[in-house]
DRENPAKOL-533579 format. One record per residue (C-alpha): x, y, z; residue number from 1. Coordinates in steps of 0.001 Angstrom, whole numbers, plus 500000, padded with zeros to 6 digits. Example, Ala and Ser with C-alpha at 12.3 -4.5 7.8 and 13.67 -1.06 7.14 Angstrom:
# residues 2
- 512300:495500:507800:1;
- 513670:498940:507140:2;
END
This chain:
# residues 310
- 847819:282467:902970:1;
- 847540:280213:899917:2;
- 844189:278884:898757:3;
- 842372:276083:900593:4;
- 843577:277368:903950:5;
- 847195:276550:903183:6;
- 846605:272795:903236:7;
- 849124:272156:900488:8;
- 846848:271499:897538:9;
- 844993:273720:895066:10;
- 842399:270976:894623:11;
- 839516:271183:897131:12;
- 839020:267427:897400:13;
- 842747:266815:897938:14;
- 842961:269633:900490:15;
- 840015:268167:902375:16;
- 841698:264754:902409:17;
- 844838:266332:903894:18;
- 842745:267948:906648:19;
- 841009:264624:907370:20;
- 844300:262716:907426:21;
- 845727:265206:909931:22;
- 842634:264777:912113:23;
- 843145:261002:912037:24;
- 846791:261416:913015:25;
- 845618:263489:915997:26;
- 843237:260682:916959:27;
- 840111:262706:916176:28;
- 838952:260369:913392:29;
- 839533:256749:912474:30;
- 841411:256092:909245:31;
- 838407:254193:907861:32;
- 836237:257245:908532:33;
- 838711:259405:906620:34;
- 838217:257350:903454:35;
- 834430:257494:903742:36;
- 834283:261217:904521:37;
- 836720:262033:901733:38;
- 834628:260166:899145:39;
- 831433:261895:900277:40;
- 833016:265341:900337:41;
- 834360:264771:896811:42;
- 830789:264453:895555:43;
- 830050:267948:896895:44;
- 833256:269245:895303:45;
- 832017:268111:891872:46;
- 828799:270103:892335:47;
- 830639:273134:893711:48;
- 833073:273230:890784:49;
- 830174:273179:888320:50;
- 828962:276357:890047:51;
- 832346:278041:889781:52;
- 833480:277394:893361:53;
- 837092:276258:893316:54;
- 838405:276807:896831:55;
- 837360:275907:900367:56;
- 837278:279562:901408:57;
- 834297:280145:899105:58;
- 832124:277398:900562:59;
- 829193:278924:902458:60;
- 826305:277664:904552:61;
- 823955:278866:901817:62;
- 825793:276841:899192:63;
- 825704:273705:901334:64;
- 821995:274226:901992:65;
- 821335:274465:898255:66;
- 823279:271233:897726:67;
- 821324:269614:900541:68;
- 818023:270617:898935:69;
- 819153:268917:895720:70;
- 819841:265787:897750:71;
- 816396:266073:899365:72;
- 814824:266023:895899:73;
- 816822:262894:895042:74;
- 815550:261254:898224:75;
- 811975:262086:897256:76;
- 812534:260512:893829:77;
- 813912:257370:895475:78;
- 817417:257911:894065:79;
- 819079:258200:897493:80;
- 818264:256888:900935:81;
- 817599:259550:903603:82;
- 820507:258215:905663:83;
- 823015:258498:902826:84;
- 821816:261983:901844:85;
- 822222:263126:905433:86;
- 825684:261584:905561:87;
- 826713:263535:902447:88;
- 825840:266822:904156:89;
- 827436:265722:907428:90;
- 830705:265007:905603:91;
- 830828:268651:904462:92;
- 830241:269828:908027:93;
- 833066:267588:909270:94;
- 835569:268900:906733:95;
- 834617:272533:907213:96;
- 834869:272241:911006:97;
- 838465:271094:910509:98;
- 839499:274072:908384:99;
- 837596:277012:909889:100;
- 835042:278173:912423:101;
- 831945:276630:910870:102;
- 828259:276541:911844:103;
- 826925:273128:910908:104;
- 824190:272856:908295:105;
- 821371:270587:909469:106;
- 820529:267988:906784:107;
- 816929:267782:907990:108;
- 816017:271287:909176:109;
- 818063:273396:906743:110;
- 818002:271091:903724:111;
- 814679:269331:904074:112;
- 816121:265815:903821:113;
- 813668:263289:905222:114;
- 814368:261814:908632:115;
- 816124:258475:908701:116;
- 813821:255523:909093:117;
- 815831:253288:911398:118;
- 813387:250367:911330:119;
- 811947:248924:908131:120;
- 808173:248742:908330:121;
- 807300:247153:905001:122;
- 808817:244071:903341:123;
- 811171:244760:900424:124;
- 809434:243840:897187:125;
- 812618:242221:895919:126;
- 811865:239140:898035:127;
- 809265:238234:895389:128;
- 811250:236214:892859:129;
- 808676:236667:890087:130;
- 808738:240424:890597:131;
- 812525:240417:890677:132;
- 812717:238556:887374:133;
- 810228:240962:885836:134;
- 812367:243906:886950:135;
- 815507:242317:885473:136;
- 813669:241716:882198:137;
- 812614:245371:882228:138;
- 816215:246438:882630:139;
- 817500:244179:879888:140;
- 814671:245315:877640:141;
- 815865:248903:878102:142;
- 819432:247942:877101:143;
- 820482:248209:880725:144;
- 822284:244867:881011:145;
- 824982:246241:883337:146;
- 822369:247809:885612:147;
- 820632:244425:885629:148;
- 823952:242824:886601:149;
- 824345:245234:889511:150;
- 820731:244634:890589:151;
- 821214:240869:890488:152;
- 824410:241056:892578:153;
- 822643:243314:895089:154;
- 819817:240791:895413:155;
- 821836:237564:895485:156;
- 824921:238677:897441:157;
- 823632:241724:899336:158;
- 826135:244072:897692:159;
- 825897:247839:897627:160;
- 825585:249223:894104:161;
- 829156:250535:894242:162;
- 830494:247191:895448:163;
- 828633:245341:892694:164;
- 829892:247811:890093:165;
- 833536:247406:891151:166;
- 833414:243636:891688:167;
- 835762:241587:889524:168;
- 833159:238936:888770:169;
- 835655:236541:887153:170;
- 837762:236319:890318:171;
- 834664:236288:892522:172;
- 833143:233412:890572:173;
- 836360:231403:890852:174;
- 836539:232019:894607:175;
- 832863:231125:894989:176;
- 833339:227789:893238:177;
- 836565:226908:895019:178;
- 835888:228190:898530:179;
- 832139:228681:898808:180;
- 832521:232391:899538:181;
- 833286:235733:897916:182;
- 835610:238353:899399:183;
- 834269:241880:898878:184;
- 837014:244516:898848:185;
- 836557:247145:896144:186;
- 833956:249862:896678:187;
- 833283:248996:900318:188;
- 832630:251691:902906:189;
- 835839:252685:904612:190;
- 837744:250036:902651:191;
- 836534:247301:905039:192;
- 836751:243891:903366:193;
- 834161:241245:904191:194;
- 833112:237708:903296:195;
- 829793:236790:901680:196;
- 828989:233053:901865:197;
- 827790:231214:898770:198;
- 825012:228779:899572:199;
- 822730:228860:896530:200;
- 823104:228139:892840:201;
- 821435:231434:891923:202;
- 824366:233272:893545:203;
- 826759:231515:891195:204;
- 824422:232354:888315:205;
- 824469:236061:889235:206;
- 828276:236016:889333:207;
- 828460:234160:886007:208;
- 826112:236679:884370:209;
- 828198:239557:885716:210;
- 831399:237891:884480:211;
- 829920:237594:880991:212;
- 828951:241273:880994:213;
- 832364:242217:882377:214;
- 834186:240503:879524:215;
- 837896:241310:879536:216;
- 837440:244360:881788:217;
- 838156:244435:885506:218;
- 834551:245153:886524:219;
- 831098:246011:885198:220;
- 832216:249625:884710:221;
- 833158:250156:881032:222;
- 836768:251106:880465:223;
- 835747:254467:878990:224;
- 833820:255454:882151:225;
- 834794:256230:885735:226;
- 832670:255423:888785:227;
- 830926:258778:888833:228;
- 829900:258508:885169:229;
- 828682:254933:885632:230;
- 826708:255896:888735:231;
- 825143:259004:887220:232;
- 824248:257374:883906:233;
- 823885:253588:883949:234;
- 822806:253131:887559:235;
- 820546:256162:887670:236;
- 818804:255159:884459:237;
- 818494:251615:885791:238;
- 816361:252752:888716:239;
- 813481:253643:886403:240;
- 812654:250078:885283:241;
- 813081:248857:888863:242;
- 810634:251434:890140:243;
- 808120:250540:887440:244;
- 807560:247215:889196:245;
- 807639:248785:892669:246;
- 811259:248116:893676:247;
- 812568:251438:894968:248;
- 816200:250840:894043:249;
- 819304:248724:894489:250;
- 819244:249202:898261:251;
- 815806:247567:898362:252;
- 817360:244481:896781:253;
- 819990:244396:899541:254;
- 817127:244358:902021:255;
- 815564:241435:900133:256;
- 818862:239554:900437:257;
- 818910:240244:904186:258;
- 815344:238980:904624:259;
- 816129:235794:902713:260;
- 819284:235221:904772:261;
- 817279:235663:907973:262;
- 814945:232891:906822:263;
- 817901:230646:906000:264;
- 819646:231269:909325:265;
- 816646:231016:911665:266;
- 814082:228988:909752:267;
- 811585:231817:910264:268;
- 810512:234766:908091:269;
- 812174:238105:908785:270;
- 810340:240227:911391:271;
- 809262:242755:908766:272;
- 807508:239917:906937:273;
- 806246:237841:909869:274;
- 805319:240776:912087:275;
- 807457:239604:914990:276;
- 810323:237461:916294:277;
- 809952:233760:917047:278;
- 813228:233104:918881:279;
- 815219:235995:920359:280;
- 818495:234089:920568:281;
- 818253:232978:916944:282;
- 817254:236501:915993:283;
- 820353:238037:917537:284;
- 822613:235417:915971:285;
- 821084:236071:912562:286;
- 821409:239833:912928:287;
- 825100:239522:913802:288;
- 825724:237324:910773:289;
- 823702:239481:908376:290;
- 825386:242624:909698:291;
- 828776:241129:908843:292;
- 827637:239990:905392:293;
- 826218:243430:904562:294;
- 829337:245247:905753:295;
- 827920:246986:908817:296;
- 829670:247271:912135:297;
- 826550:247300:914335:298;
- 823648:244871:914426:299;
- 821096:247620:915086:300;
- 821581:248797:911483:301;
- 820104:245494:910293:302;
- 816680:246731:911451:303;
- 816662:248934:908348:304;
- 816657:245748:906271:305;
- 814664:243105:908150:306;
- 812620:245014:910744:307;
- 813086:245766:914430:308;
- 813475:243604:917507:309;
- 810354:244877:919264:310;
END
C-alpha cells in the first residue's frame, strides 16, 4: 500500500482532507466540519513534519500526547483557550479514526489541557475603554501596529483574530458606510459567513485604521507572509503588551464586544458584570443575536463571553 493509507496524496494534510471529504460524502460529517477539522489537523502536520514525521502511518498516541502537552503549555501562558486546544487534539483523533483503528488521546487526561470553562465568571477587562486604549498604545509603542489593528477589530466588531487578520478592511469600511453592516467571510470557522451590524462611530474608526494599515494589500497580513507566519509572529508577539495591562488576549476582546452588545440590546449590564439577569426574555433575545454576530451556532456558547443564565 502507498503512503498515507493509500488516500491518493503523499502530503499528510491533503491525505487527511481526502479522508474527511469521504466521511462527509458518507454523511458522517458535515461539510463545514470538514473545513474546520482539516485546518486544525494541518497545524499538527506542521509540528509533525518538524520532527521528521512525514506520513500518517507514523503518527502515534505518544506523538499526539507530546503535541497536546505543548498546547497545554500555550494554554497556561494564555496563548490559546482551553476549548481551542482541546479541539486541536480532537481533530487529530477524528482524522486518525477515519484511517485506522485508533485509540483516542484525551486532551485533558493524557495531555494536561485545562478543562473548558463553559461559563465566564469574571468580566473581560477589555470593557474598560481606558484600559483598552492603554493596551493599544502599548502595542503601537512596540511597533505592533497590525496586532493593534487586529485587537481593535476584535473589540469593536467581535471578530476572531483570524477573521480580523483576513478582513479586507477597505471593502468592509465601504459596506459599513453604505449598508450599516459588515459581512464577515474570510477566516470564519467552517466558512460560515455572518453579518456584524455597525451602530457606533468607533466601529467605523477601527475599520478605517485597519484600512490604513492594510494599504494596497488585501488584508492586514503582509504580502510576504502567510497566515501561519502572521499568527506565530505578529499576533503572538502582540499578546505580550495586551497581557501587560491584564487583557489575556484577542479572545478577551471578543468577550468585551459581547458584553457591550448585551448592554445595547437589553439596556442592562451583561450577567458577568451585573451578577444576574434582569429580564429573561430580553436575555434570550440578546444571546441569540450575539451568538449570530460572533459566528456561533448555539446560544449556550455565549455564556463563555457574557456569563451564564443561572
